[in-house]
Structures are given as C-alpha cells and as structure tokens.
C-alpha positions, 0 to 999 in steps of 0.5 A: 500500500502507498499514499501520494501526498504533496503539500501544495496539492488539494488532492492526495491519492492512495493505492494498494495491491493484495498479493497471494504468493506472486499473484495480484488478486485484488487492487485498489486506488482512490483519492480524497481532499488533502490531509495534513501530512504525508503520514496522515495520508499513509494512515488513511491509505491503511485504514481504507485498504483494511476496510476494503479487505474486510468488505471483500471477505479477507480475514487474514492480511499482512500489510506492508508499507515503506512508511516506518513511522506508520508501522511504529504508530500502529504497533504502538512503539510510538505515540503522536497525539496528532495521529491518535484519532486515525490510529485508534480507528485503525486499531479498532478496524484491525480487530475485525481480522482473524490475523492482522499485521503490518511491517516496513517494506523498502520503498522500491518494493511497492512500485505498483501501489505507488503508481496507483497512488500517484495516478489517483492524486493526478485526477481532479475528480474524487473516485474510489476503485477496487479491481481484480484487473487493472483498468486500461486507463490506469494501466497506461498511466501506471506503465508511464509512472513505472518507467 
C-alpha cells in the first residue's frame, strides 16, 4: 500500500495491491481532499485498504508499507497525539481480522501501489476503485509512472 501526498496539492491519492504468493488478486486506488501530512495520507491509505479487505471477505492480511513511522504508530512503539484519532480507528478496524500485521517494506518494493497512488492524486475528480484486473486507463498511467 502507498499514498501520494504533496503539500501544495488539494488532492492526495492512495493505492494498494493484495498479493497471494506472486499473484495479484485485488487492487485498489482512490483519492480524496488533502490531509495534513504525508504520514496522515499513509494512515488514511491503511484504514481504507483494511476496510476494503474486510468488505471483500479477507480475514487474514499482512500489510506492507515503506512508511516506518506508520508501522511504529500502529504497533504502539510510538505515540503522536496528532495521529491518535486515525490510529485508534485503525486499531479498532484491525480487530475485525482473524490475523492482522503490518511491517516495513523498502520503498522500491511497492512500485505498483505507488503508481496507483500517484495516478489517483493526478485526477481532479474524487473517485474510489477496487478491481481484480487493472483498468485500461490506469494501466497506461501506471506503465508511464513505472518507467
């Protein structure tokens, strides 16, 4: 999962890719009105991805993010009062899973989710998509962003 946030931009984007082994089985992308920070955008991404997984019937999920700070907050290693509300929402949502975990992933290892997040931020209309096959419009954008 990944978020794309720029301070001067009115929109942030998020994306996730659910893998089973080496196979992509579910993907999602959406955007929303700006949030206070990149860390907050990453937390919004995690919360949305978690709720999507639950809605789609996945009860055992391991999340990976390059955002070390988010991992520390979710694992209660650190506490940031400005993030307390959304971290509490993530904690509550995590109780809906039979198995939930989150770990750090090096930035270069989540290129597809990063591309989805950047493509979502680039759109001016608010949208949310969950899909099994990458839509044509998104595939062309993702291939441009990956190069």
